[in-house]
N, C-alpha and C positions, 0 to 999 in steps of 0.2 A: 482910244484903244490902248490896252495895257501893253507894255513892252515885255513884261515877264509875269509869271503867275504869282499870286499872293501866297506867301509862306508864313503862316501864323506862328509856327514854332520859333522861327528866327526873330519875330517881333517880340515874343515873350522873353526870350533870352536877352535881347537888346534892352528891353525895359528893365529887366533885373540887373543887368550890368550898369545901366545908368543910375539905378537906385543905389547900388553898392558904391558907385563913384560919389554920389551925393552924400551918402552916409560918411564915407571916409574923408571927404572934403570938409564936412562939418566937424569931424573929429580933429582934423589937422588945423582948422581955424579956431578950435577951442569952444565951439558952440555946444557940443555934447560929447560925452565919452562913448566910444564904440570899441568893443572887444574884437581882437583880431579873428577869433573863431566864428564870428557872425557870418563870414563868407560862406562857410560850408552848408549850413541849413538853408540860406537864401538861394545859393546856386543849386543845391539839391532839389529844392522845391521848384525852382525855375526849370530845371531839366525835366522834372516830372510833368509839370504843366505844359512845357513845350512838346513833350512826347504825346500827351493826350490831344493837344491842339493840332499837331501834325497828323495824327491818326484820324481824327474827325474830318479834317480837310481832305485827306486822302479818300476816305469813304464817300464824302460828298462829291468829289471830282469823279470817282469811279461810277457812282450812281448816275450822275448827269451824263457821263460819256455813254453808259449803257442805254440810257433813255434816248439819247441823240442817235445812236446807231440803230435802234429799233424803229425809229420814226422815219428813217430814210428808205423809202420804198421805190424811188425812181430808178430808172435804168442807169447803169454805170456809163461813164463817158466813153469808154472804149467800144461800146456796142452801137454807137450811133452810125458807124460806117463811113464817116466823112474823112477819117484819117488815112485811108488807103486809096484815095483818088489819084489816078495818074493820067 
């Protein structure tokens, strides 16, 4: 069982941050040159992708919750009558 729900937007931003860290680590090691302004389009694209991924995940969670609530046709637990026994 999962401890918390899956958040794909955070995953996308984390992968983008790791990619930027790898880019600038390679620049610091002298493997390849990277301009400082590369951060802005990479993070901008990552924020856009994270927003789309979060929106799609929200729609899927909402749809599955709506389907689960329409499938529950049983009587609620409070109508069983066993809670008021004295």
